[in-house]
C-alpha positions, 0 to 999 in steps of 0.5 A: 207434846205433838197430837198424833194423826189419824189415817182418816184426817190424812186422806182427807187433807190430801184430797183437799189438795189435789183438788184445789191443784186440779181445780187451779189447772182447771181454771189455767186450761179454761182461761187458755182456751178463753183467750185463744178465741177471743184474741186477735191471734196466739201468742204462738202464731209468727208474724209469718204464719199471720200473714198466711192465715189473713191470705186465706181470709182473702176469698171469704171477704172478696165473696162478700163485697161483690159490688166491689169492681175488680182492678180492671173494671175500676180501670175501665170505669176510670176511662169512661169517666176520664172520656165523659169528661174529655167530651165534655171539655171538647164539647164546651171546647168545640161550641166556643169555637161554633155560633149555634145561634146561626143556622149550619144551611143557609141560602147564598143566592137564589140557585144556590144552598151552602152548609158550614159545619165545623168542630167534629165532622165525620162524613160517611160516603156510602150512605150521603150522611155528614154527622157534625158536633156540635150541631143542633138539627138536622140538615138536607142540601144536593150540592149543585147551583141550580137549585129550582132546575128539577131536571138539573136536580133530578141527577143530584144526590141529596146530603144529610148532616146530622148532629152526633146524638141522632144516631145510637153510635156515629161510624168512626173514624176512619181516614183523618184529614187535617185540612177543610172538605168541600163537597160539590156535584158535577151531576146537573147539566155538566158537560155543556160549557156553559153549565161547566163554567157557570154551575160548577167551575166559577162558584168552585173558585168563590168556595174554594180560592181563599184556601190557597190549596189547603182544602179537599174535594169531594165531589158526589155523582161524579162524572170521571171524564168530566173531572179528567177534562177539569184536572189542570183546573181542580189541581191549581184550587187543591194540593189534594186528590178528588174524593169521588165520595158516594163510593168511599167506603172508609168514614172521612173526618174533618175539622170542618166542612162546606157542603154546596158551592156559592153561586154569585151570578152567570160567569162572574164574582161578587168581589165584595162577598169573597173572604178577600176581596178576589174578583172575576179577573182571578178567577181568569188569572187562575186560568192563565196559571193552570192552562198555561195561558201566555197573555194577560192583555191584547197588546201586538207583538214588539216585533214589527215582522211578527204576524201577530202584529196583525189583531186574530178573529177567532171565529167560533163555528157550530154545526148542528144549529146556530151555524154560520152559513155563510162562514166562508165568505165571513173569513174573507171579508175579515182577512181584507180588514186586516185580520189574522183569521182562525176557526174553531169548532169545540165540542165536548171532547176537544181538549181544554187547553189546547183551545184556551191557548188558541182563545187567548191568542185571539183579539177578537171571538165572534160566534152565535149566541151558546155555549161555545162563547162562554170561552171567553173566560180566556180571552186576555184584557181589552180583546172583543167579544162579538155576540151574534144574537138569533132571531127571535126576541132573544136579546134578553137571555144575550145580556144575562149570559154573556154580556153582562159578564163581560166587562168584569172580565175586561172583555170588550161586548159587542152585538150582532142582531140576527134580521129577519131576511138573516134567519132560516126560520124565515123559509121554514113559517110563513111570513105571517107565522106568530114565529115570525111575526110575534117571538114573545107568543112562543116565549110565553109558551115556556123554555122548552118551546122557545129553545126548539124553535129559536135555537135549535131549529135555527141557522143564520147568515150574517150580511156581510156589509153589516157585518163588516161595519162591526168588525170595523167597530172592534178593530178600533177598540183594539190597541193594534196599528192599522198600518201593517 
């Protein structure tokens, strides 16, 4: 028999069931919320929504990691690292090529200093600065071969060689060259023929001949008229146009540079000190090539009717000082001996090539001591140079300037010494004056006193009889036949 249920108990049971269901639903909701809060992402999101959500978070992550470089910054940092690495490799390579224990600048003779640098060379012309890497210290030089002459050096600009690390930022290259550079000055005493050759042209030959034209000349204190005068010689030594470096706004860069020319001796080349043993004979050969000179040796023409069967005498004439006062009589006397005589009076405006051809045609050249005798560089081998030495104890000067260089030039040398009765000084001073009686007392007063009296104020009148004997001696040294 079933028991009967009361309404109160029935309601209570229903309420309990509802409460249980509600509790279960609440638990499910709480669990869902907890899972959504702590799970990586909700089950309801698609892959696309996940990617979108991740993209939305990126700015936040970027702000939190500002110390991290951007992509551009990373490239720049990497480039700097590469540049530093390349610079390190370059420095190592350059250092391996250069012996940094050796001085960059050194004395090549009592007359000249030379600086030699290789690696990375930047020339800042307007500032007279040369930046070199690698190099360990600063150097200064005036690139002209008369370093102890203060007057000459006052007309020569000073250049400074600097290591790269001596400035915050070396100037950037604007013109690059693949050949070495040679820096020199044509300041100083250029314009005087003797100094043109002994101070610049011969040292330039010594310093550049071994490059066989593959060298760039940089000229400081440039005199354009002087460059034009000797342009044919420069073109023989360098394949490139000369750069007036003092007025260059560009920064010229080279693999190596030599600043300052090498000097050996007056009008001479010491073959033992040149890179391949070349000598002053090679210098004369270079001059013949550049100026179109025909005669290598002083030999007569093979044609018996040719006037060149006669030996040619060239008289170097002067007008302002140390002039021959009996020049016309000298010409007549020489012609009577069988010479074909020419008279030349070179000056600062003389065409170099034209006068060189005249000298090259001569077998004997005679002149009073002075710059004009420098033309001996154009004489053919076997020719004769006669130096007329003015009165005044000037044998030492004559010897060092023209006598000693003549032998290496393959030129015979003779001397004619002016005596007291052959000089105009005997007409200017009393017989017992120190100028006539004791020339060496004048020498002790210094170069200016010596030059003024014995070089600038003196003219000469050689005795024709004595001079004839000297010319006959010259004839004996020539290969010409006397019968014609």
